[in-house]
TORNULUM-212565 format. One line per field, with one value per atom (N, C-alpha, C): residue number from 1; chain; atom name; x, y, z. Coordinates in steps of 0.001 Angstrom, whole numbers, plus 500000, padded with zeros to 6 digits. Example, Ala and Ser with C-alpha at 12.3 -4.5 7.8 and 13.67 -1.06 7.14 Angstrom:
% residues 2
resi <- [1;1;1;2;2;2]
chain <- [A;A;A;A;A;A]
name <- [N;CA;C;N;CA;C]
east <- [513190;512300;513200;512850;513670;512900]
north <- [494310;495500;496700;497750;498940;500030]
up <- [507800;507800;507800;507080;507140;507870]
//
This chain:
% residues 75
resi <- [1;1;1;2;2;2;3;3;3;4;4;4;5;5;5;6;6;6;7;7;7;8;8;8;9;9;9;10;10;10;11;11;11;12;12;12;13;13;13;14;14;14;15;15;15;16;16;16;17;17;17;18;18;18;19;19;19;20;20;20;21;21;21;22;22;22;23;23;23;24;24;24;25;25;25;26;26;26;27;27;27;28;28;28;29;29;29;30;30;30;31;31;31;32;32;32;33;33;33;34;34;34;35;35;35;36;36;36;37;37;37;38;38;38;39;39;39;40;40;40;41;41;41;42;42;42;43;43;43;44;44;44;45;45;45;46;46;46;47;47;47;48;48;48;49;49;49;50;50;50;51;51;51;52;52;52;53;53;53;54;54;54;55;55;55;56;56;56;57;57;57;58;58;58;59;59;59;60;60;60;61;61;61;62;62;62;63;63;63;64;64;64;65;65;65;66;66;66;67;67;67;68;68;68;69;69;69;70;70;70;71;71;71;72;72;72;73;73;73;74;74;74;75;75;75]
chain <- [A;A;A;A;A;A;A;A;A;A;A;A;A;A;A;A;A;A;A;A;A;A;A;A;A;A;A;A;A;A;A;A;A;A;A;A;A;A;A;A;A;A;A;A;A;A;A;A;A;A;A;A;A;A;A;A;A;A;A;A;A;A;A;A;A;A;A;A;A;A;A;A;A;A;A;A;A;A;A;A;A;A;A;A;A;A;A;A;A;A;A;A;A;A;A;A;A;A;A;A;A;A;A;A;A;A;A;A;A;A;A;A;A;A;A;A;A;A;A;A;A;A;A;A;A;A;A;A;A;A;A;A;A;A;A;A;A;A;A;A;A;A;A;A;A;A;A;A;A;A;A;A;A;A;A;A;A;A;A;A;A;A;A;A;A;A;A;A;A;A;A;A;A;A;A;A;A;A;A;A;A;A;A;A;A;A;A;A;A;A;A;A;A;A;A;A;A;A;A;A;A;A;A;A;A;A;A;A;A;A;A;A;A;A;A;A;A;A;A;A;A;A;A;A;A]
name <- [N;CA;C;N;CA;C;N;CA;C;N;CA;C;N;CA;C;N;CA;C;N;CA;C;N;CA;C;N;CA;C;N;CA;C;N;CA;C;N;CA;C;N;CA;C;N;CA;C;N;CA;C;N;CA;C;N;CA;C;N;CA;C;N;CA;C;N;CA;C;N;CA;C;N;CA;C;N;CA;C;N;CA;C;N;CA;C;N;CA;C;N;CA;C;N;CA;C;N;CA;C;N;CA;C;N;CA;C;N;CA;C;N;CA;C;N;CA;C;N;CA;C;N;CA;C;N;CA;C;N;CA;C;N;CA;C;N;CA;C;N;CA;C;N;CA;C;N;CA;C;N;CA;C;N;CA;C;N;CA;C;N;CA;C;N;CA;C;N;CA;C;N;CA;C;N;CA;C;N;CA;C;N;CA;C;N;CA;C;N;CA;C;N;CA;C;N;CA;C;N;CA;C;N;CA;C;N;CA;C;N;CA;C;N;CA;C;N;CA;C;N;CA;C;N;CA;C;N;CA;C;N;CA;C;N;CA;C;N;CA;C;N;CA;C;N;CA;C;N;CA;C;N;CA;C;N;CA;C;N;CA;C]
east <- [883575;884433;885243;886448;887280;888004;888483;889248;890717;891375;892811;893475;894639;895296;895473;895584;895759;894435;893345;892037;891296;891912;891242;890606;889532;888825;889544;889692;890346;889258;889097;888025;888119;889325;889477;888851;888550;887991;886466;885837;884379;883888;882842;882253;880854;880206;878867;878870;878263;878233;876803;876593;875301;875135;873890;873590;874363;874397;875165;876648;877227;878630;878789;877844;877888;877674;876796;876574;877887;878662;879947;880953;881015;881986;881724;880431;880081;879744;879718;879385;878017;877042;875682;874697;873547;872512;871818;871125;870339;869319;868672;867672;868285;869457;870120;870537;871074;871477;870277;869150;867976;867410;867529;867079;867943;869238;870135;869812;869451;869050;867751;866762;865477;865662;866604;866871;867775;868107;868975;870364;870821;872167;873148;872628;873445;872785;873510;872957;872960;872003;871948;871381;871562;871008;870307;869457;868783;869217;869462;869738;868752;867686;866611;865982;865926;865366;866421;867687;868774;869019;869235;869639;871146;871866;873324;873820;874937;875527;876832;876929;878190;879320;880533;881700;881820;881523;881608;880602;879438;878417;878882;879625;880151;881163;882044;883039;882351;881314;880569;879882;879318;878631;879613;880783;881793;882229;882419;882783;881683;880425;879290;879347;879580;879673;880829;881950;883101;882786;882123;881731;880780;879795;878831;879515;880467;881191;882034;882684;883482;882612;881426;880505;880031;879768;879303;880364;881594;882667;883072;882850;883182;882137;880941;879853;879953]
north <- [836432;835266;835214;834780;834680;833348;833002;831775;832070;831124;831205;831176;831797;831803;830417;829397;828046;827444;828183;827683;826979;826869;826233;827297;826934;827865;827967;829171;829404;829683;828806;828911;830184;830674;831869;833103;833046;834203;834233;833226;833208;834412;835016;836147;835830;834830;834415;832912;832509;831097;830596;829356;828706;828264;828087;827717;826466;825387;824215;824510;825412;825785;826538;827438;828215;827288;826307;825333;824642;824251;823595;824553;825774;826743;827102;827324;827771;826624;825402;824220;824381;824827;825057;824345;824012;823348;824349;823814;824641;825483;824863;825560;826757;826560;827650;828758;828393;829405;830262;829622;830386;831207;830712;831494;832748;832611;833769;834786;834306;835204;835924;835174;835781;836815;836539;837454;838619;838711;839783;839780;838616;838480;838045;837454;837003;837511;838389;838959;837931;838070;837206;837996;837447;838038;836931;837326;836348;836541;835436;835421;834422;834937;834048;833425;832113;831413;831058;831266;830876;831939;831497;832365;832212;833315;833296;834182;833819;834575;835190;836533;837175;836830;836733;836458;837507;838758;839824;839609;839033;838777;837688;836716;835663;836254;837114;837765;838633;839365;840207;839361;838228;837351;836778;836360;835839;836927;838146;839270;839530;839424;839590;838537;837295;836227;836480;836961;837256;838394;839447;840568;840097;839292;838796;837943;837127;836302;837157;838179;839087;839811;840227;840893;839938;838683;837681;837390;837270;836935;838138;839346;840556;840854;840340;840639;839827]
up <- [617823;617856;616572;616715;615526;615527;614375;614254;614485;615064;615265;613884;613711;612397;611793;612621;612087;611634;611841;611431;612542;613723;614852;615734;616365;617236;618566;619081;620361;621393;622382;623367;624206;624460;625293;624661;623378;622691;622745;623347;623441;624230;623747;624453;624970;624381;624794;625035;626140;626507;626610;626180;626322;627781;628186;629568;630018;629238;629699;629941;629157;629358;630674;630960;632204;633395;633247;634314;634685;633685;633937;634567;634050;634555;636010;636353;637698;638637;638104;638904;639570;638773;639253;638337;638892;638099;637184;636203;635283;636056;637037;637847;638558;639162;639887;638919;637766;636775;636389;636058;635653;636811;638043;639198;639348;639141;639233;638135;636956;635864;636248;636746;637153;638255;639174;640285;639892;638605;638068;638701;639101;639653;638573;637502;636376;635100;634401;633165;632045;631152;629979;628808;627628;626405;625640;624720;623880;622434;621772;620340;619765;619172;618743;619971;620012;621159;622203;621865;622763;623827;625047;626151;626282;626204;626257;627391;627947;629052;628556;628597;628194;629168;628647;629490;630590;630277;631278;632410;632093;633115;634082;633569;634435;635414;634903;635767;636817;636424;637370;638437;638034;638964;639991;639531;640455;641427;640932;641806;642832;642413;643336;644439;644071;645069;646041;645523;646380;647347;646860;647731;648823;648441;649415;650482;650059;651019;651947;651407;652234;653257;652833;653754;654839;654455;655420;656462;656034;656981;657825;657323;658083;659164;658983;659936;661195]
//
């Protein structure tokens, strides 16, 4: 993460998100987020005691949901 030249933080540059942030982005409950992590459908990393979700993992998870939906509608 880096600071914007003006000294303000630019949110688009975030690479790791806390669970509450992911809950808001994906419109899912904490329980569902952790279930997706346990099921290896959503990757996460640990930094100390914190569980963080990489931005790339969110994009992969959304792509997975889109593929699953496409398969469901094609069947």
